[in-house]
FIKOLZA-1660 file (N, C-alpha, C; in steps of 0.1 Angstrom, whole numbers, plus 5000, padded with zeros to 4 digits):
% residues 107
   i   px   py   pz ch aa at
   1 4883 5014 5116  A  M  N
   1 4892 5004 5109  A  M CA
   1 4899 4994 5119  A  M  C
   2 4898 4983 5114  A  P  N
   2 4905 4973 5124  A  P CA
   2 4920 4973 5124  A  P  C
   3 4926 4969 5134  A  V  N
   3 4941 4969 5136  A  V CA
   3 4944 4957 5144  A  V  C
   4 4954 4949 5141  A  T  N
   4 4959 4937 5146  A  T CA
   4 4973 4940 5151  A  T  C
   5 4975 4939 5166  A  A  N
   5 4987 4939 5172  A  A CA
   5 4994 4924 5173  A  A  C
   6 5006 4921 5168  A  H  N
   6 5012 4908 5171  A  H CA
   6 5021 4909 5180  A  H  C
   7 5020 4898 5193  A  L  N
   7 5029 4898 5201  A  L CA
   7 5037 4885 5200  A  L  C
   8 5046 4881 5207  A  E  N
   8 5054 4868 5209  A  E CA
   8 5043 4857 5213  A  E  C
   9 5034 4860 5221  A  N  N
   9 5025 4852 5225  A  N CA
   9 5011 4853 5221  A  N  C
  10 5008 4858 5213  A  G  N
  10 4994 4859 5207  A  G CA
  10 4992 4874 5198  A  G  C
  11 4981 4878 5195  A  S  N
  11 4977 4889 5189  A  S CA
  11 4963 4895 5195  A  S  C
  12 4961 4906 5194  A  V  N
  12 4951 4914 5198  A  V CA
  12 4945 4924 5187  A  V  C
  13 4932 4923 5185  A  T  N
  13 4926 4932 5176  A  T CA
  13 4920 4945 5182  A  T  C
  14 4921 4954 5178  A  G  N
  14 4916 4968 5182  A  G CA
  14 4909 4975 5170  A  G  C
  15 4909 4990 5173  A  K  N
  15 4904 4999 5163  A  K CA
  15 4913 5012 5162  A  K  C
  16 4916 5017 5148  A  L  N
  16 4924 5028 5148  A  L CA
  16 4917 5040 5152  A  L  C
  17 4924 5048 5160  A  S  N
  17 4919 5061 5164  A  S CA
  17 4924 5073 5158  A  S  C
  18 4937 5073 5155  A  F  N
  18 4943 5083 5148  A  F CA
  18 4955 5080 5141  A  F  C
  19 4958 5088 5131  A  I  N
  19 4968 5089 5122  A  I CA
  19 4973 5101 5120  A  I  C
  20 4986 5104 5123  A  D  N
  20 4995 5117 5120  A  D CA
  20 4997 5118 5106  A  D  C
  21 4995 5129 5100  A  S  N
  21 4998 5129 5083  A  S CA
  21 5013 5134 5082  A  S  C
  22 5020 5136 5092  A  A  N
  22 5035 5140 5090  A  A CA
  22 5042 5125 5090  A  A  C
  23 5050 5124 5079  A  V  N
  23 5059 5113 5076  A  V CA
  23 5073 5117 5081  A  V  C
  24 5078 5107 5090  A  D  N
  24 5091 5107 5095  A  D CA
  24 5102 5105 5083  A  D  C
  25 5109 5119 5078  A  P  N
  25 5117 5115 5067  A  P CA
  25 5128 5106 5069  A  P  C
  26 5133 5101 5082  A  A  N
  26 5146 5094 5084  A  A CA
  26 5140 5078 5082  A  A  C
  27 5126 5075 5086  A  S  N
  27 5122 5062 5086  A  S CA
  27 5111 5058 5075  A  S  C
  28 5105 5072 5071  A  G  N
  28 5094 5066 5061  A  G CA
  28 5081 5063 5068  A  G  C
  29 5082 5064 5080  A  S  N
  29 5069 5059 5089  A  S CA
  29 5061 5071 5094  A  S  C
  30 5049 5067 5098  A  L  N
  30 5042 5079 5105  A  L CA
  30 5034 5073 5119  A  L  C
  31 5030 5082 5125  A  K  N
  31 5026 5078 5140  A  K CA
  31 5010 5076 5138  A  K  C
  32 5005 5065 5146  A  A  N
  32 4993 5060 5145  A  A CA
  32 4988 5057 5160  A  A  C
  33 4975 5059 5163  A  K  N
  33 4970 5053 5174  A  K CA
  33 4960 5046 5174  A  K  C
  34 4959 5032 5180  A  A  N
  34 4949 5025 5182  A  A CA
  34 4944 5021 5197  A  A  C
  35 4932 5017 5196  A  E  N
  35 4924 5014 5211  A  E CA
  35 4924 4998 5211  A  E  C
  36 4929 4993 5221  A  F  N
  36 4926 4977 5223  A  F CA
  36 4920 4975 5236  A  F  C
  37 4911 4964 5235  A  E  N
  37 4907 4960 5246  A  E CA
  37 4915 4948 5251  A  E  C
  38 4921 4948 5263  A  N  N
  38 4933 4940 5267  A  N CA
  38 4928 4928 5278  A  N  C
  39 4916 4922 5274  A  H  N
  39 4912 4912 5284  A  H CA
  39 4919 4902 5289  A  H  C
  40 4927 4896 5277  A  S  N
  40 4937 4886 5277  A  S CA
  40 4949 4892 5285  A  S  C
  41 4953 4903 5287  A  G  N
  41 4965 4909 5294  A  G CA
  41 4978 4904 5284  A  G  C
  42 4976 4906 5271  A  L  N
  42 4988 4905 5266  A  L CA
  42 4996 4915 5262  A  L  C
  43 4989 4928 5264  A  L  N
  43 4995 4940 5261  A  L CA
  43 5002 4945 5273  A  L  C
  44 5012 4951 5274  A  W  N
  44 5020 4957 5285  A  W CA
  44 5025 4971 5281  A  W  C
  45 5025 4981 5289  A  S  N
  45 5029 4993 5284  A  S CA
  45 5045 4993 5280  A  S  C
  46 5045 4999 5268  A  G  N
  46 5059 5001 5263  A  G CA
  46 5063 4988 5255  A  G  C
  47 5053 4979 5253  A  A  N
  47 5059 4966 5248  A  A CA
  47 5061 4969 5232  A  A  C
  48 5070 4962 5224  A  L  N
  48 5070 4963 5211  A  L CA
  48 5061 4952 5204  A  L  C
  49 5053 4956 5195  A  V  N
  49 5045 4949 5189  A  V CA
  49 5047 4951 5172  A  V  C
  50 5042 4943 5163  A  T  N
  50 5041 4943 5150  A  T CA
  50 5027 4945 5147  A  T  C
  51 5023 4955 5138  A  V  N
  51 5009 4959 5135  A  V CA
  51 5004 4956 5122  A  V  C
  52 4993 4950 5118  A  D  N
  52 4988 4949 5106  A  D CA
  52 4977 4960 5104  A  D  C
  53 4976 4968 5096  A  L  N
  53 4966 4977 5092  A  L CA
  53 4962 4975 5077  A  L  C
  54 4952 4969 5074  A  P  N
  54 4949 4970 5062  A  P CA
  54 4941 4981 5055  A  P  C
  55 4947 4986 5048  A  L  N
  55 4941 4999 5043  A  L CA
  55 4929 4998 5033  A  L  C
  56 4932 4990 5023  A  R  N
  56 4923 4988 5013  A  R CA
  56 4928 4979 5004  A  R  C
  57 4919 4968 4999  A  I  N
  57 4923 4956 4991  A  I CA
  57 4915 4960 4978  A  I  C
  58 4923 4961 4965  A  L  N
  58 4919 4965 4952  A  L CA
  58 4919 4951 4944  A  L  C
  59 4908 4943 4944  A  K  N
  59 4905 4931 4936  A  K CA
  59 4909 4935 4920  A  K  C
  60 4916 4925 4915  A  Q  N
  60 4919 4924 4900  A  Q CA
  60 4926 4938 4895  A  Q  C
  61 4933 4944 4903  A  A  N
  61 4940 4957 4900  A  A CA
  61 4953 4955 4894  A  A  C
  62 4957 4961 4883  A  V  N
  62 4969 4958 4875  A  V CA
  62 4979 4970 4881  A  V  C
  63 4991 4964 4886  A  V  N
  63 5000 4972 4893  A  V CA
  63 5011 4972 4883  A  V  C
  64 5017 4986 4882  A  V  N
  64 5026 4988 4872  A  V CA
  64 5037 4997 4880  A  V  C
  65 5050 4999 4876  A  S  N
  65 5061 5007 4882  A  S CA
  65 5057 5020 4878  A  S  C
  66 5058 5030 4886  A  P  N
  66 5055 5044 4881  A  P CA
  66 5065 5048 4870  A  P  C
  67 5076 5042 4870  A  R  N
  67 5085 5046 4857  A  R CA
  67 5080 5039 4844  A  R  C
  68 5070 5030 4845  A  A  N
  68 5066 5024 4833  A  A CA
  68 5053 5035 4825  A  A  C
  69 5050 5044 4835  A  V  N
  69 5038 5053 4829  A  V CA
  69 5044 5064 4820  A  V  C
  70 5039 5064 4808  A  Q  N
  70 5045 5074 4798  A  Q CA
  70 5032 5084 4798  A  Q  C
  71 5037 5097 4792  A  V  N
  71 5029 5108 4790  A  V CA
  71 5032 5111 4776  A  V  C
  72 5020 5112 4769  A  G  N
  72 5018 5115 4754  A  G CA
  72 5008 5127 4753  A  G  C
  73 5005 5131 4742  A  P  N
  73 4995 5142 4739  A  P CA
  73 4981 5139 4742  A  P  C
  74 4977 5125 4744  A  N  N
  74 4963 5124 4750  A  N CA
  74 4963 5118 4763  A  N  C
  75 4975 5121 4772  A  G  N
  75 4974 5118 4785  A  G CA
  75 4985 5107 4789  A  G  C
  76 4983 5101 4800  A  Q  N
  76 4993 5090 4803  A  Q CA
  76 4990 5077 4796  A  Q  C
  77 4998 5070 4795  A  F  N
  77 4996 5055 4790  A  F CA
  77 5007 5046 4794  A  F  C
  78 5004 5034 4793  A  V  N
  78 5016 5026 4795  A  V CA
  78 5017 5016 4782  A  V  C
  79 5028 5009 4779  A  Y  N
  79 5029 4999 4768  A  Y CA
  79 5026 4986 4772  A  Y  C
  80 5019 4977 4764  A  R  N
  80 5012 4964 4767  A  R CA
  80 5018 4955 4757  A  R  C
  81 5023 4944 4761  A  I  N
  81 5027 4935 4750  A  I CA
  81 5015 4927 4745  A  I  C
  82 5014 4923 4733  A  D  N
  82 5003 4915 4729  A  D CA
  82 5003 4901 4733  A  D  C
  83 4995 4892 4732  A  A  N
  83 4990 4879 4733  A  A CA
  83 5001 4870 4727  A  A  C
  84 5006 4874 4713  A  N  N
  84 5017 4868 4711  A  N CA
  84 5032 4867 4716  A  N  C
  85 5033 4877 4726  A  G  N
  85 5045 4879 4733  A  G CA
  85 5058 4882 4726  A  G  C
  86 5055 4891 4718  A  H  N
  86 5068 4896 4709  A  H CA
  86 5080 4901 4717  A  H  C
  87 5076 4905 4731  A  G  N
  87 5086 4909 4740  A  G CA
  87 5093 4923 4736  A  G  C
  88 5088 4930 4725  A  Y  N
  88 5093 4943 4721  A  Y CA
  88 5084 4953 4724  A  Y  C
  89 5088 4965 4733  A  F  N
  89 5078 4975 4734  A  F CA
  89 5074 4981 4721  A  F  C
  90 5082 4979 4710  A  A  N
  90 5077 4986 4699  A  A CA
  90 5067 4977 4693  A  A  C
  91 5064 4965 4695  A  A  N
  91 5054 4955 4690  A  A CA
  91 5041 4954 4700  A  A  C
  92 5042 4965 4711  A  G  N
  92 5032 4968 4721  A  G CA
  92 5019 4975 4717  A  G  C
  93 5009 4975 4722  A  H  N
  93 4998 4983 4719  A  H CA
  93 4997 4995 4727  A  H  C
  94 4996 5006 4723  A  R  N
  94 4994 5019 4732  A  R CA
  94 4980 5019 4737  A  R  C
  95 4979 5020 4751  A  R  N
  95 4966 5021 4758  A  R CA
  95 4967 5031 4767  A  R  C
  96 4956 5039 4769  A  L  N
  96 4957 5050 4779  A  L CA
  96 4952 5041 4792  A  L  C
  97 4958 5046 4803  A  S  N
  97 4956 5041 4816  A  S CA
  97 4950 5051 4824  A  S  C
  98 4943 5046 4837  A  D  N
  98 4940 5056 4847  A  D CA
  98 4950 5052 4860  A  D  C
  99 4956 5063 4862  A  R  N
  99 4966 5059 4875  A  R CA
  99 4959 5055 4887  A  R  C
 100 4948 5061 4889  A  G  N
 100 4941 5058 4901  A  G CA
 100 4950 5059 4914  A  G  C
 101 4954 5050 4921  A  R  N
 101 4961 5051 4935  A  R CA
 101 4974 5050 4929  A  R  C
 102 4983 5056 4937  A  C  N
 102 4998 5053 4934  A  C CA
 102 5002 5050 4949  A  C  C
 103 5010 5040 4950  A  G  N
 103 5017 5037 4962  A  G CA
 103 5033 5037 4963  A  G  C
 104 5038 5043 4953  A  G  N
 104 5053 5043 4953  A  G CA
 104 5060 5056 4949  A  G  C
 105 5074 5056 4951  A  T  N
 105 5078 5070 4947  A  T CA
 105 5077 5073 4934  A  T  C
 106 5077 5086 4931  A  G  N
 106 5077 5092 4916  A  G CA
 106 5063 5091 4910  A  G  C
 107 5052 5092 4919  A  C  N
 107 5037 5093 4916  A  C CA
 107 5035 5106 4915  A  C  C
% end
């Protein structure tokens, strides 16, 4: 998986080699290790970098807050407002949804 480290004077692309599954409860972060070829000499031991790690891009995905997902006798669903835009949940259409991936709290 590609990883890009951004520094003040440039960026370097490398490869992810390890992800720790334990999440730090204080920061919500996790430890990861990546390998970079440092031909340009931009990376220094102990340097602070900002890292981009694209995990997955879902095209045309509909994203809703986990709080919007309701549970009924036929499973999970969300209310959807119709094309007329009445703006009332009572006027919405009940439609079953597949939660698929969840990226927030309350999942």
